[in-house]
C-alpha positions as MATLAB code, in Angstrom:
seq = 'MRSVFGLQVCVAMGELETWQYALVALGAVFVGLGKGGLPGVGNLTVVLLALALPAKASVGVLLPILIAADVVAVSIYRRHALWPYIWKLLPWMLVGIVIGYFVFSRVNDAHVKFLIGVILLSMTGVHFFRKWSRRNHEGEDLLPHHPVFIATTGIIGGFATMVANAAGPVAALYFIASGLPKYAYIGTSAWLFLLVNLIKVPFMMDLGIIDFSSLGFSASFMPYALVAAMIAPLIVKRINQRVFEILIWVFVVIGGLKLVL';
ca = [
      90.123  122.771   99.164;
      90.861  119.194   97.191;
      93.514  116.770   99.235;
      96.596  116.560   98.386;
      96.274  113.025   97.928;
      93.238  113.270   95.812;
      95.242  115.658   93.817;
      98.020  112.883   92.975;
      95.528  110.711   92.127;
      93.349  112.726   89.698;
      96.660  113.767   87.962;
      97.356  109.695   87.583;
      94.275  109.678   86.271;
      94.627  111.846   83.785;
      97.840  110.759   82.753;
      97.794  107.234   83.021;
     100.379  105.440   80.745;
      99.858  101.789   80.074;
     102.302  100.298   82.004;
     100.647  101.773   84.913;
      97.068  100.795   84.081;
      98.280   96.952   83.430;
     100.299   97.416   87.043;
      97.203   98.755   88.847;
      94.745   95.813   87.063;
      96.985   93.178   88.011;
      97.199   94.646   91.705;
      93.657   94.496   91.360;
      93.523   90.791   90.287;
      95.695   90.201   92.970;
      93.567   91.681   95.375;
      90.395   89.204   94.655;
      92.639   86.096   94.229;
      93.671   87.026   97.808;
      90.632   87.565   99.182;
      88.965   84.591   97.267;
      91.661   82.440   99.126;
      94.718   81.763   97.135;
      97.093   82.770   99.971;
      99.291   85.306   99.863;
      99.626   86.628   96.481;
      97.221   90.227   97.581;
     100.374   91.032   99.627;
     102.160   91.746   95.803;
      99.452   94.484   95.283;
     100.773   96.938   97.797;
     104.126   96.948   95.745;
     102.837   97.288   92.304;
      99.966  100.073   93.275;
     102.494  102.214   94.794;
     105.013  101.423   91.357;
     102.493  102.573   89.858;
     100.455  105.835   91.372;
     101.898  108.224   94.355;
     102.686  106.016   96.403;
     100.425  107.789   99.662;
      97.454  108.481   97.235;
      98.141  104.492   96.403;
      96.874  103.784   99.346;
      94.027  105.365   99.534;
      93.052  103.871   95.822;
      93.358   99.983   97.103;
      91.081  100.667  100.209;
      87.513  100.480   98.044;
      89.034   97.710   95.773;
      89.872   95.668   99.430;
      86.174   96.482  100.375;
      84.861   95.109   97.499;
      86.849   92.051   97.454;
      86.384   91.582  101.244;
      82.640   91.161  100.100;
      83.159   88.807   97.738;
      85.012   86.286  100.242;
      82.819   86.695  103.094;
      79.485   85.843  100.658;
      81.901   82.697   99.769;
      83.658   81.925  103.168;
      80.899   83.396  105.839;
      80.181   79.889  107.179;
      83.417   79.027  107.957;
      85.007   81.727  109.735;
      85.648   81.562  113.568;
      84.552   84.092  115.479;
      86.504   84.115  119.005;
      89.600   84.708  116.598;
      88.152   87.853  115.341;
      87.054   89.097  118.600;
      90.544   88.456  119.889;
      92.429   90.603  117.036;
      89.912   93.144  116.183;
      90.222   95.268  119.422;
      94.225   95.187  119.141;
      93.949   96.170  115.605;
      91.735   99.243  116.368;
      94.641  100.307  118.512;
      96.822  100.237  115.709;
      94.642  101.526  113.485;
      94.500  104.487  115.498;
      98.323  104.997  116.324;
      98.436  104.776  111.793;
      96.186  107.529  111.981;
      98.592  109.758  113.902;
     102.089  108.727  112.510;
     100.418  108.336  108.694;
     101.279  112.362  107.503;
     103.629  112.555  109.754;
     106.272  109.768  108.876;
     108.513  109.283  105.683;
     106.413  106.758  103.097;
     109.823  104.617  102.634;
     110.424  104.575  106.018;
     107.093  103.279  107.098;
     107.555  100.686  104.477;
     110.705   99.482  105.770;
     109.385   99.301  109.460;
     106.602   97.387  108.123;
     108.894   95.083  106.161;
     111.330   94.173  108.416;
     108.299   93.634  111.396;
     106.692   91.190  108.520;
     110.179   89.360  108.572;
     110.847   89.422  112.368;
     107.341   87.829  112.836;
     107.510   85.046  110.348;
     111.103   84.307  111.944;
     109.031   84.190  115.282;
     106.676   81.848  113.731;
     109.616   79.389  112.434;
     111.552   79.277  115.601;
     108.166   78.592  116.936;
     107.853   75.443  114.807;
     111.325   74.129  115.395;
     111.101   75.064  119.124;
     107.916   72.320  118.972;
     109.589   69.551  117.294;
     112.666   69.791  119.489;
     110.528   70.201  122.753;
     107.405   68.456  123.844;
     105.053   70.435  124.855;
     101.882   72.744  124.443;
     102.176   75.687  122.426;
     100.913   78.596  124.323;
     102.622   81.389  121.784;
      99.400   82.248  119.498;
      96.892   81.883  122.247;
      99.574   84.171  124.820;
      97.833   87.894  125.608;
     100.847   89.761  124.475;
     101.183   87.659  121.122;
      97.731   88.490  120.230;
      98.314   91.868  121.430;
     101.447   92.727  119.820;
     100.059   90.920  116.332;
      96.975   92.846  116.076;
      98.778   96.616  117.104;
     101.014   95.872  114.383;
      98.826   94.097  111.955;
      96.222   97.727  112.725;
      99.232   99.644  112.056;
     100.333   97.968  108.899;
      97.038   98.323  107.357;
      96.823  102.006  107.960;
      99.773  102.861  106.961;
     100.219  100.378  103.735;
      97.152   98.294  103.425;
      99.370   95.313  104.412;
      98.227   93.453  107.231;
      97.645   90.275  105.572;
     101.329   88.996  106.338;
     100.621   89.833  110.137;
      96.981   88.322  110.115;
      98.553   85.013  108.780;
     101.064   84.584  111.558;
      98.061   84.746  114.177;
      96.236   82.589  112.449;
      98.306   79.807  110.941;
      99.863   80.009  114.393;
      96.699   79.234  116.207;
      96.524   75.794  114.058;
      93.197   77.354  111.838;
      92.419   74.802  109.146;
      92.515   76.257  105.227;
      88.723   77.258  105.329;
      88.663   78.252  108.616;
      91.358   80.496  107.661;
      89.722   81.852  105.065;
      86.655   82.587  106.477;
      87.875   84.227  109.759;
      90.050   86.233  107.583;
      87.359   87.346  105.228;
      85.469   88.654  107.664;
      88.332   90.582  110.026;
      89.440   92.332  106.946;
      86.099   93.683  105.949;
      85.263   94.975  109.380;
      88.650   96.444  109.482;
      88.889   98.230  106.080;
      85.542   99.974  106.699;
      86.859  100.857  109.890;
      89.818  102.486  108.042;
      87.297  104.418  105.896;
      86.126  107.425  107.741;
      90.024  107.966  108.889;
      91.195  107.261  105.660;
      89.146  110.043  104.674;
      89.731  112.703  107.339;
      93.479  112.294  106.821;
      92.319  113.031  103.059;
      93.667  110.196  101.106;
      89.902  109.225   99.853;
      87.796  111.429   98.035;
      85.259  111.086   95.573;
      88.034  111.638   92.470;
      89.723  108.882   94.248;
      87.012  106.469   94.609;
      86.019  106.610   91.169;
      89.427  105.886   89.691;
      89.142  103.043   91.910;
      85.969  101.731   90.976;
      87.033  101.149   87.500;
      89.697   98.798   88.677;
      86.954   96.876   90.855;
      85.793   94.354   88.280;
      89.250   92.843   87.671;
      89.442   92.181   91.767;
      85.747   90.603   91.641;
      85.972   88.003   88.850;
      89.973   87.362   90.283;
      87.719   86.551   93.868;
      85.285   84.628   92.134;
      87.671   82.399   90.480;
      89.869   81.559   93.256;
      87.791   78.991   95.198;
      88.386   77.298   92.344;
      91.840   77.009   92.706;
      91.597   76.134   96.509;
      89.660   73.625   96.110;
      93.150   71.946   94.835;
      95.178   73.348   97.187;
      96.086   71.269  100.108;
      96.661   71.980  103.726;
     100.507   71.862  103.725;
     101.090   73.514  100.101;
      98.232   76.255  101.563;
     100.592   77.008  104.175;
     103.657   77.201  102.341;
     102.631   79.031   99.931;
     101.263   81.737  102.333;
     104.848   82.006  104.226;
     106.311   82.221  100.508;
     104.562   85.200   99.846;
     104.498   86.813  103.302;
     108.409   86.848  102.678;
     108.121   88.297   99.381;
     106.010   91.024  100.967;
     108.389   91.626  103.700;
     111.386   91.739  101.502;
     109.557   93.746   98.620;
     108.763   96.561  101.649;
     112.379   96.965  102.698;
     114.253   96.710   99.820;
];
């Protein structure tokens, strides 16, 4: 029996209008730019694909495109990864993925998006409160290394990536709060999300969100992501650390608002 989500994708493939194709293609370009190191733009992809395709089907369509761009990002930035940060976060993200797996088919898609948006905006508030606190109170900032902070960030990120491919802003909160410089941030994120996205595949196949028809549809948009991922490093070289962090948080807020509104 063909899955419900696979059937939706088949219908979308056969009836895709020009504006829908353009949105999915633009989303794939944003995926590549984001995975290639241009901060935050990939967060808008979730919204674009949800506008162009049935919302839950869009989650399955996007995942293979993400993985293809992850491979390019890892090949470019693999030497900059700081593995201790990955090993701290990854187990908790797996917990979040399992939670997302069980609730995905039981929770209204609009409610899940709203919840993720609220979480992203709340955690952004925590980040800027932390920066304000450090400026006004001398002392070491322990928040990024606190076990509760790491566990909470990982579980929320795992849940967000499972139900909406939207963990980028959550990972940004952890890595930027930890003080990672630009290339270490990009390389560490690249490896983390390649591992996480590969882990998600069997879960999504079991839910029927990914099947052969959706894979073929996703593959048709992978070239957009791959080319953008290879171009992105040229842009990254021209962005200084301060501008880099500002852009990350601008897109985090935009992504959060888009999911809430």
